[in-house]
C-alpha positions as CSV (number, residue, x, y, z in Angstrom):
1,L,0.0,-0.1,0.0
2,D,1.4,3.4,-0.9
3,A,0.4,6.6,1.0
4,E,-2.5,7.4,-1.4
5,G,-3.7,3.7,-0.7
6,F,-3.8,4.8,3.0
7,A,-6.1,7.8,2.4
8,L,-8.5,5.5,0.4
9,E,-8.5,3.0,3.1
10,A,-9.2,5.8,5.6
11,A,-12.0,7.2,3.4
12,I,-13.6,3.6,3.1
13,S,-13.5,2.9,6.7
14,R,-15.0,6.4,7.6
15,S,-17.7,6.0,5.1
16,R,-18.9,2.6,6.3
17,G,-18.7,3.7,9.8
18,Y,-20.9,6.7,8.9
19,L,-23.3,4.7,6.9
20,H,-23.7,2.2,9.6
21,K,-24.3,4.9,12.0
22,I,-27.2,7.0,9.9
23,G,-28.9,3.5,9.4
24,S,-32.3,3.6,7.4
25,S,-31.7,7.3,6.7
26,R,-29.0,6.4,4.3
27,P,-29.3,8.0,0.9
28,K,-30.9,5.8,-1.9
29,R,-29.2,7.1,-4.9
30,K,-25.5,7.4,-6.0
31,A,-25.7,11.3,-6.5
32,A,-27.3,11.8,-3.1
33,L,-24.6,9.7,-1.4
34,Q,-21.8,11.5,-3.4
35,N,-23.1,14.9,-1.9
36,T,-23.2,13.0,1.7
37,F,-19.6,12.3,1.7
38,V,-18.6,15.6,0.5
39,R,-20.8,17.4,3.0
40,H,-19.7,15.3,5.9
41,G,-16.0,15.4,5.4
42,I,-15.7,11.7,4.6
43,L,-12.8,12.3,2.2
44,P,-9.4,12.9,3.8
45,K,-8.0,16.5,3.2
46,A,-4.7,16.1,4.7
47,L,-2.0,13.2,4.4
48,F,1.0,13.6,6.7
49,V,3.5,11.8,4.8
50,V,6.1,14.6,4.5
51,H,8.9,14.3,7.2
52,P,8.8,17.5,9.2
53,G,12.6,17.5,9.2
54,L,13.0,17.2,5.5
55,L,10.5,20.1,5.3
56,A,12.5,22.3,7.6
57,E,15.7,21.6,5.5
58,A,13.8,22.3,2.1
59,L,12.6,25.8,3.7
60,G,16.2,26.8,4.2
61,G,16.7,30.5,5.1
62,D,12.8,31.1,4.8
63,L,12.5,29.3,8.1
64,P,13.8,31.6,10.9
65,N,16.5,29.9,13.1
66,S,16.3,26.9,10.8
67,K,19.4,25.2,12.2
68,E,17.9,25.3,15.7
69,V,14.5,24.2,14.6
70,I,16.1,21.3,12.7
71,E,17.9,20.3,15.9
72,V,14.8,20.6,17.9
73,L,13.0,18.2,15.3
74,G,16.1,15.9,15.2
75,S,15.8,15.5,19.1
76,Q,11.8,15.7,19.8
77,L,10.2,14.6,16.7
78,G,8.4,10.9,17.2
79,P,7.2,8.8,14.5
80,P,3.5,9.2,13.0
81,C,1.0,7.3,15.3
82,V,1.2,4.5,12.8
83,D,4.0,4.3,10.3
84,P,3.6,1.4,8.1
85,L,5.9,3.0,5.5
86,S,8.4,3.7,8.0
87,L,8.5,7.4,7.0
88,H,10.3,8.3,10.2
89,E,13.3,6.1,9.6
90,K,13.3,6.5,5.6
91,P,11.7,9.8,4.7
92,S,10.9,10.3,0.8
93,A,13.9,12.0,-1.0
94,E,12.2,15.3,-1.5
95,V,9.3,17.6,-0.3
96,P,6.6,17.7,-3.0
97,P,6.8,21.1,-4.7
98,D,3.2,22.1,-4.0
99,V,3.8,21.2,-0.3
100,L,6.9,23.3,-0.4
101,V,5.2,26.3,-2.1
102,R,2.2,26.1,0.4
103,V,4.4,26.1,3.5
104,K,6.7,29.0,2.1
105,R,3.5,30.8,1.7
106,D,1.9,30.3,5.0
107,L,5.2,30.7,6.9
108,A,5.8,34.1,5.2
109,H,2.2,35.2,6.4
110,L,2.5,33.8,10.0
111,V,6.0,35.4,10.7
112,S,4.9,38.6,9.2
113,S,1.5,38.7,11.3
114,R,3.3,38.2,14.6
115,D,4.8,41.1,17.0
116,E,7.2,38.7,18.5
117,S,9.4,35.8,17.3
118,F,8.2,32.2,17.7
119,G,10.0,29.8,20.0
120,L,12.1,27.0,18.5
121,V,9.6,24.4,19.8
122,A,6.6,26.3,18.6
123,L,8.2,26.4,15.1
124,A,8.9,22.8,15.0
125,R,5.1,22.2,16.1
126,W,3.9,24.3,13.5
127,L,6.0,22.6,10.9
128,T,4.7,19.1,12.0
129,S,1.1,20.6,11.6
130,Q,2.1,21.4,8.0
131,S,3.8,18.4,6.9
132,Y,1.0,17.1,4.7
133,S,0.0,16.6,1.3
134,R,-3.4,16.7,-0.1
135,P,-4.5,13.3,-1.1
136,A,-5.9,12.5,-4.4
137,V,-8.9,10.5,-3.1
138,C,-12.0,11.3,-5.0
139,V,-15.7,10.3,-4.6
140,S,-15.5,7.8,-7.6
141,S,-12.4,6.2,-6.2
142,L,-14.3,6.0,-2.9
143,F,-17.4,4.2,-4.7
144,E,-15.1,1.8,-6.4
145,G,-13.5,1.0,-3.0
146,L,-16.8,0.5,-1.3
147,V,-17.9,-1.8,-4.2
148,K,-14.8,-3.6,-4.0
149,V,-15.1,-4.5,-0.2
150,D,-18.6,-5.4,-0.9
151,A,-20.1,-2.7,1.4
152,L,-22.4,-1.5,-1.5
153,T,-23.4,-2.0,-5.1
154,V,-24.5,0.8,-7.5
155,A,-27.1,-0.2,-10.2
156,D,-27.1,1.1,-13.6
157,D,-29.7,3.6,-12.8
158,G,-27.9,5.2,-9.9
159,S,-29.7,3.4,-7.1
160,I,-27.6,1.5,-4.1
161,E,-27.9,-1.4,-2.4
162,Y,-26.1,-1.6,0.9
163,K,-24.4,-4.8,2.0
164,S,-21.8,-5.0,4.6
165,L,-21.5,-1.8,6.6
166,E,-20.2,-2.9,9.9
167,P,-17.7,-0.3,11.0
168,A,-14.5,-1.3,10.0
169,S,-11.3,-0.5,12.2
170,E,-10.4,3.2,11.9
171,T,-7.2,3.7,9.9
172,T,-5.0,6.2,11.4
173,A,-1.9,5.9,9.0
174,Y,-0.9,9.2,8.2
175,M,-4.3,11.0,8.9
176,Q,-2.7,12.9,12.3
177,P,0.3,15.3,12.4
178,W,3.5,13.7,13.6
179,K,4.0,13.7,17.4
180,M,6.6,16.0,19.1
181,E,8.1,14.1,22.1
182,H,9.5,15.4,25.3
183,A,8.4,19.2,24.1
184,E,8.5,21.7,26.8
């Protein structure tokens, strides 16, 4: 499973749990269910697969006190809650360009809007909260996944038959920011 696969797995798990919970008020048509998934935030918006230390290095001089922040990350950054790809030990070779552009923009805004400077630990924590990419999971891939796990079927006319909707175990791989350990 790759990182995008974890995002799809999480969306399938969340949607099954949600559909199980709402019971008889589940949408009867595909279009209505698509709207429900979007409205209730079933699709993951962030996938924390960017190593915060690598992100700090990529920011270079744009990051205030970059050397010190990298040291804080080196001593206090823990692995993701669930790390099946071993990203803590073996981070990817580079920060995706769209992530770097987003974080540079947000960091510039953050630094310019403050009267005082950030502490090193605060900057390190902020970087961990920004160490994500946007997963490419869409509603159509979620439907395909739900059909594949036999949770539902979609007829040619768009009507839905629900099958196995028992809540699956919550998939948490890369769905939460990396943890800072021993932070003061």
